[in-house]
C-alpha positions as CSV (number, residue, x, y, z in Angstrom):
1,M,102.9,89.2,48.4
2,R,100.5,92.1,47.9
3,R,98.2,90.7,50.7
4,I,101.0,90.4,53.2
5,L,102.2,94.0,52.8
6,P,99.0,95.6,54.3
7,V,99.0,93.1,57.1
8,M,102.6,93.8,57.9
9,F,102.0,97.5,57.8
10,I,99.1,97.2,60.3
11,L,101.1,95.0,62.6
12,S,104.1,97.3,62.6
13,V,101.9,100.3,63.4
14,A,100.2,98.4,66.2
15,L,103.5,97.2,67.7
16,A,105.0,100.6,67.5
17,G,102.0,101.9,69.5
18,C,102.5,99.2,72.1
19,A,106.2,100.0,72.4
20,S,105.8,103.6,73.5
21,E,106.3,104.4,77.1
22,P,103.1,104.9,79.1
23,E,102.2,108.4,80.2
24,V,103.0,108.9,83.9
25,K,100.2,110.4,85.9
26,G,100.1,111.8,89.3
27,P,101.9,114.5,91.2
28,S,105.5,115.2,90.4
29,P,108.3,114.6,92.9
30,D,108.8,118.4,93.1
31,S,105.1,119.0,94.0
32,L,105.2,116.3,96.6
33,N,108.3,117.8,98.2
34,A,106.6,121.2,98.2
35,L,103.6,119.7,100.0
36,S,105.9,118.0,102.6
37,E,107.6,121.4,103.2
38,E,104.3,123.1,103.6
39,A,103.1,120.4,106.0
40,R,106.2,120.9,108.2
41,S,105.5,124.6,108.3
42,A,101.9,124.3,109.5
43,S,101.6,125.7,113.0
44,V,99.3,123.3,114.8
45,Q,99.5,121.1,117.9
46,L,98.8,117.6,116.8
47,P,97.1,115.1,119.1
48,E,99.2,112.3,120.6
49,F,97.8,109.6,118.3
50,V,99.0,111.6,115.3
51,R,102.4,112.4,116.8
52,E,102.9,108.6,117.2
53,A,101.8,107.9,113.6
54,P,104.2,107.4,110.6
55,P,105.6,110.6,109.1
56,R,103.3,110.6,106.1
57,A,100.2,110.4,108.4
58,R,101.6,113.4,110.3
59,E,102.0,115.3,107.1
60,A,98.5,114.4,106.0
61,Y,97.1,115.8,109.3
62,M,99.1,119.0,109.0
63,L,98.0,119.5,105.4
64,A,94.4,118.7,106.3
65,Y,94.6,121.4,109.0
66,A,96.1,123.9,106.6
67,H,93.7,123.1,103.8
68,T,90.5,122.2,105.6
69,D,88.4,124.4,103.3
70,L,89.6,122.6,100.2
71,L,89.0,119.2,101.7
72,T,85.4,120.0,102.5
73,H,84.8,120.0,98.7
74,M,86.3,116.5,98.2
75,P,84.0,113.6,98.8
76,C,85.2,110.7,101.0
77,Y,84.9,107.2,99.8
78,C,86.2,105.3,102.8
79,G,82.7,104.2,103.9
80,C,82.7,106.5,107.0
81,G,79.4,108.2,106.1
82,S,77.7,106.2,108.9
83,S,80.1,107.9,111.3
84,G,78.9,111.3,110.3
85,H,81.6,112.1,107.8
86,E,80.3,114.4,105.0
87,H,83.6,115.1,103.2
88,N,87.3,114.3,103.2
89,A,88.2,116.8,105.8
90,H,86.1,114.9,108.3
91,C,88.6,112.0,108.1
92,F,91.1,114.2,109.8
93,I,89.2,117.0,111.6
94,Q,85.7,116.7,113.0
95,D,85.5,120.4,113.8
96,K,87.7,123.5,113.6
97,G,86.5,126.3,115.8
98,K,87.0,130.0,115.1
99,D,89.0,130.1,118.3
100,G,91.6,127.7,116.9
101,N,90.3,124.7,118.8
102,V,90.5,121.5,116.8
103,Q,88.5,118.4,117.3
104,W,90.6,115.7,115.6
105,D,89.4,112.4,114.0
106,R,91.4,109.2,114.1
107,M,90.2,108.0,110.6
108,G,93.1,109.5,108.7
109,A,95.7,107.9,110.9
110,T,94.5,104.4,110.3
């Protein structure tokens, strides 16, 4: 009986650890809604291939336009380096001129 008690204690602790709910990671629904609102408020003329894309793709392009500087610090892992992409912004925007002219990239819409 003395040998069974420590084993039972260890098993009960292990099972209690397994029974806990996993920690949820990722953005909250509120932060996603805020990003969607921000995307809708971006003042930019999207190209036709983006206007015909699903709503989430349109949001992504508008957010990429609004936060191009941030995306230039994020590496891209889609394998588009051979196409001249240097960072995540290049999946949406090839060039953003000081005059407001935007050269769009189709990668983000696919």
